[in-house]
DRENPA-3360 file (N, C-alpha, C; in nm, 2 decimals, always signed):
BEGIN
1 = XXXXXXXX = +4.79/+2.87/-1.87/+4.94/+2.81/-1.89/+4.97/+2.82/-2.01 ~ +5.09/+2.88/-2.09/+5.10/+2.81/-2.19/+5.23/+2.74/-2.17 ~ +5.23/+2.70/-2.31/+5.36/+2.57/-2.31/+5.48/+2.61/-2.27 ~ +5.52/+2.77/-2.31/+5.66/+2.78/-2.21/+5.67/+2.79/-2.06 ~ +5.59/+2.83/-2.01/+5.51/+2.84/-1.88/+5.51/+2.71/-1.82 ~ +5.46/+2.65/-1.86/+5.46/+2.43/-1.83/+5.60/+2.41/-1.84 ~ +5.67/+2.46/-1.94/+5.79/+2.36/-1.95/+5.86/+2.41/-1.83 ~ +5.86/+2.52/-1.84/+5.94/+2.62/-1.72/+5.90/+2.58/-1.58;
9 = XXXXXXXX = +5.78/+2.52/-1.55/+5.73/+2.45/-1.45/+5.78/+2.31/-1.39 ~ +5.77/+2.25/-1.49/+5.82/+2.11/-1.50/+6.01/+2.13/-1.45 ~ +6.06/+2.19/-1.57/+6.22/+2.22/-1.51/+6.26/+2.26/-1.39 ~ +6.21/+2.34/-1.34/+6.12/+2.39/-1.19/+6.17/+2.25/-1.13 ~ +6.08/+2.18/-1.15/+5.99/+2.07/-1.06/+6.09/+1.93/-1.08 ~ +6.17/+1.93/-1.17/+6.29/+1.84/-1.18/+6.46/+1.88/-1.11 ~ +6.42/+1.97/-1.10/+6.53/+1.99/-1.00/+6.56/+1.98/-0.91 ~ +6.37/+2.03/-0.82/+6.37/+2.04/-0.69/+6.36/+1.90/-0.68;
17 = XXXXXXXX = +6.33/+1.78/-0.72/+6.34/+1.67/-0.74/+6.46/+1.58/-0.76 ~ +6.58/+1.65/-0.81/+6.71/+1.62/-0.83/+6.76/+1.67/-0.66 ~ +6.72/+1.74/-0.62/+6.80/+1.80/-0.50/+6.76/+1.74/-0.37 ~ +6.60/+1.66/-0.36/+6.56/+1.63/-0.24/+6.58/+1.46/-0.27 ~ +6.62/+1.42/-0.40/+6.58/+1.28/-0.43/+6.74/+1.26/-0.39 ~ +6.84/+1.29/-0.46/+7.00/+1.29/-0.46/+7.09/+1.38/-0.44 ~ +7.08/+1.36/-0.29/+7.14/+1.47/-0.21/+7.31/+1.48/-0.28 ~ +7.38/+1.62/-0.26/+7.49/+1.58/-0.34/+7.63/+1.50/-0.28;
25 = XXXXXXXX = +7.74/+1.47/-0.33/+7.79/+1.37/-0.29/+7.90/+1.48/-0.26 ~ +7.99/+1.37/-0.17/+8.16/+1.46/-0.14/+8.18/+1.51/-0.27 ~ +8.31/+1.62/-0.24/+8.36/+1.69/-0.36/+8.42/+1.65/-0.46 ~ +8.47/+1.47/-0.41/+8.56/+1.38/-0.47/+8.49/+1.30/-0.55 ~ +8.35/+1.34/-0.60/+8.27/+1.22/-0.68/+8.20/+1.35/-0.76 ~ +8.23/+1.46/-0.75/+8.15/+1.52/-0.83/+8.13/+1.50/-0.96 ~ +8.23/+1.44/-1.09/+8.22/+1.41/-1.15/+8.14/+1.34/-1.24 ~ +8.19/+1.21/-1.12/+8.03/+1.09/-1.18/+7.96/+1.12/-1.15;
33 = XXXXXXXX = +7.87/+1.17/-1.02/+7.78/+1.22/-0.99/+7.75/+1.29/-1.09 ~ +7.77/+1.39/-1.16/+7.71/+1.46/-1.26/+7.68/+1.38/-1.37 ~ +7.72/+1.26/-1.40/+7.74/+1.20/-1.51/+7.58/+1.14/-1.48 ~ +7.61/+1.03/-1.43/+7.52/+1.00/-1.34/+7.38/+1.07/-1.34 ~ +7.35/+1.11/-1.32/+7.26/+1.23/-1.35/+7.22/+1.31/-1.50 ~ +7.33/+1.33/-1.54/+7.27/+1.38/-1.70/+7.23/+1.25/-1.75 ~ +7.23/+1.12/-1.76/+7.20/+1.05/-1.79/+7.07/+1.03/-1.75 ~ +7.06/+0.94/-1.60/+6.93/+0.99/-1.58/+6.82/+1.06/-1.65;
41 = XXXXXXX = +6.88/+1.18/-1.63/+6.80/+1.26/-1.69/+6.74/+1.27/-1.84 ~ +6.88/+1.26/-1.93/+6.92/+1.25/-2.05/+6.89/+1.17/-2.15 ~ +6.98/+1.07/-2.09/+7.00/+0.93/-2.15/+6.92/+0.80/-2.15 ~ +6.87/+0.81/-2.10/+6.80/+0.66/-2.01/+6.68/+0.67/-2.08 ~ +6.56/+0.83/-2.08/+6.47/+0.74/-2.22/+6.52/+0.73/-2.37 ~ +6.57/+0.70/-2.43/+6.70/+0.63/-2.56/+6.74/+0.53/-2.51 ~ +6.74/+0.40/-2.39/+6.77/+0.33/-2.42/+6.60/+0.23/-2.46;
% end
């Protein structure tokens, strides 16, 4: 498995984990939900 294939597989696994762990919220909360999931994926490791 190449590095590129591994990264693609990991991206798919992360997306699947988000779908099953954090179900989509009601539509009026979409912006806040997107902010928190983005922070969890990209911002939290920087802390």
